C-alpha positions as CSV (number, residue, x, y, z in Angstrom):
1,I,-81.3,176.4,-7.2
2,V,-80.0,172.8,-7.6
3,I,-79.3,171.2,-10.9
4,N,-80.3,167.7,-11.3
5,D,-76.8,165.7,-11.7
6,D,-78.0,162.2,-12.2
7,L,-81.1,161.1,-14.3
8,Y,-82.1,157.4,-14.6
9,I,-84.8,156.3,-17.1
10,G,-86.5,153.0,-17.7
11,Y,-89.3,151.9,-19.9
12,S,-92.1,149.6,-19.2
13,T,-93.5,147.1,-21.5
14,A,-96.5,149.3,-22.4
15,G,-94.2,152.1,-23.7
16,G,-94.3,154.4,-20.6
17,A,-91.2,155.8,-19.2
18,G,-90.1,156.3,-15.5
19,S,-87.4,158.7,-14.3
20,S,-85.9,159.3,-11.0
21,Y,-82.9,161.3,-10.2
22,L,-80.5,161.7,-7.1
23,N,-79.1,165.0,-6.4
24,T,-76.6,166.0,-3.7
25,V,-77.9,169.1,-1.9
26,T,-75.7,171.2,0.4
27,N,-77.3,173.1,3.1
28,S,-74.3,175.5,3.8
29,G,-76.1,176.8,7.2
30,S,-75.6,175.4,10.6
31,A,-79.3,174.6,11.3
32,S,-81.9,172.8,9.5
33,A,-83.6,174.3,6.5
34,Y,-87.1,173.8,5.3
35,P,-87.2,173.9,1.5
36,V,-89.7,174.8,-1.1
37,I,-90.0,172.2,-3.9
38,K,-91.2,173.0,-7.4
39,I,-92.0,170.6,-10.1
40,Y,-93.0,171.6,-13.6
41,R,-94.1,169.7,-16.7
42,T,-94.2,170.4,-20.4
43,G,-95.5,168.3,-23.2
44,G,-95.8,164.5,-23.3
45,T,-98.8,162.4,-22.5
46,S,-98.7,162.2,-18.6
47,A,-96.4,162.6,-15.8
48,V,-97.4,161.5,-12.2
49,V,-95.3,162.7,-9.3
50,E,-94.7,159.5,-7.1
51,W,-92.4,160.5,-4.2
52,I,-89.6,162.8,-3.0
53,K,-87.2,161.6,-0.5
54,N,-84.5,162.9,1.4
55,E,-82.1,159.9,1.4
56,T,-79.8,161.4,4.1
57,T,-82.7,161.7,6.9
58,G,-85.0,159.1,5.5
59,E,-87.9,161.4,5.3
60,T,-90.3,160.9,2.2
61,L,-93.2,162.7,0.7
62,W,-95.5,160.1,-0.9
63,C,-97.4,161.5,-3.8
64,N,-100.0,160.7,-6.4
65,Y,-100.2,163.8,-8.5
66,S,-100.8,163.9,-12.3
67,L,-99.2,167.3,-13.6
68,L,-100.8,168.7,-16.7
69,S,-98.6,170.1,-19.4
70,G,-97.6,173.8,-18.3
71,E,-98.4,173.1,-14.8
72,T,-96.0,173.8,-11.6
73,L,-96.6,171.8,-8.4
74,T,-95.1,173.8,-5.3
75,I,-94.7,172.0,-2.1
76,D,-93.6,174.5,0.6
77,L,-92.2,172.8,3.7
78,T,-91.4,176.0,5.7
79,P,-93.1,176.1,9.2
80,G,-96.0,178.5,9.3
81,N,-96.3,178.4,5.5
82,R,-96.7,174.7,4.8
83,S,-98.8,174.2,1.6
84,I,-99.1,172.3,-1.6
85,T,-100.3,174.3,-4.6
86,S,-100.7,174.1,-8.3
87,D,-100.5,177.1,-10.3
88,F,-103.6,175.8,-12.3
89,F,-105.7,174.5,-9.3
90,G,-104.7,176.5,-6.1
91,D,-104.5,174.2,-3.1
92,V,-104.1,170.6,-3.9
93,W,-103.4,168.7,-0.5
94,R,-104.6,165.7,-2.4
95,A,-101.0,165.5,-4.1
96,V,-99.4,164.4,-0.9
97,L,-100.6,160.9,0.5
98,R,-101.1,159.8,4.1
99,G,-97.9,158.3,5.6
100,S,-95.8,161.3,4.3
101,Q,-93.3,163.1,6.6
102,F,-94.7,166.5,5.6
103,T,-93.8,168.3,8.8
104,E,-90.5,166.4,9.4
105,F,-89.0,167.0,5.8
106,Y,-86.0,169.2,5.9
107,L,-82.5,169.7,4.9
108,Q,-79.9,168.9,7.6
109,A,-76.9,171.1,7.7
110,G,-74.3,169.7,5.3
111,T,-74.9,167.3,2.6
112,N,-78.3,165.8,1.7
113,Y,-79.1,163.3,-1.1
114,I,-82.6,164.1,-2.5
115,S,-84.3,161.7,-4.8
116,A,-87.5,161.8,-6.6
117,Y,-89.6,159.6,-8.9
118,V,-91.9,160.7,-11.6
119,A,-93.9,158.3,-13.8
120,Q,-93.9,159.4,-17.3
121,V,-95.6,158.5,-20.6
122,G,-95.0,160.2,-23.9
123,S,-91.5,161.9,-23.1
124,P,-92.7,165.0,-21.0
125,T,-89.9,167.5,-20.1
126,M,-89.8,167.7,-16.3
127,T,-88.1,170.4,-14.4
128,Q,-87.6,170.2,-10.6
129,Y,-85.9,172.5,-8.4
130,I,-85.7,173.0,-4.6
131,E,-85.0,176.3,-2.7
132,W,-84.4,177.3,0.9
133,V,-83.3,180.0,3.1
134,T,-79.9,179.4,4.8
135,T,-80.3,179.3,8.6
136,H,-77.8,179.4,11.3
137,E,-78.0,178.4,14.9
138,G,-77.8,181.4,17.4
139,A,-75.6,181.5,20.6
140,D,-78.5,179.8,22.4
141,G,-78.3,176.7,20.1
142,A,-81.5,177.6,18.2
143,A,-82.0,178.5,14.7
144,A,-81.5,182.3,14.2
């Protein structure tokens, strides 16, 4: 689990708040890892997940998903298990937009800088975390 290190907040002239953060995520394996990203909202008026980006690889997941209070959005990027689900609505493939690098989004071995943006109104509490299985290359150079 990665804790969000930096939080940047700005307010629009209409009173809405926008927040994004940039985290340093270290994949201690020697091969690429495919993460599971979870985003949870409590309280506030609204929160729209706009994008998640691996600044290191340049891959972006473009989103347009309004989270309800108490809802968790789970984006599973592991090959063979790729899915986008809400604990309220089940499959919500509409959450990730066309042009997203859904199948190419991964954590490279070593340091990755991950950023995300959620447009907010009414000060909701947002909790985001990322999980992955550490993988290593085998003797043949493939992930083991």
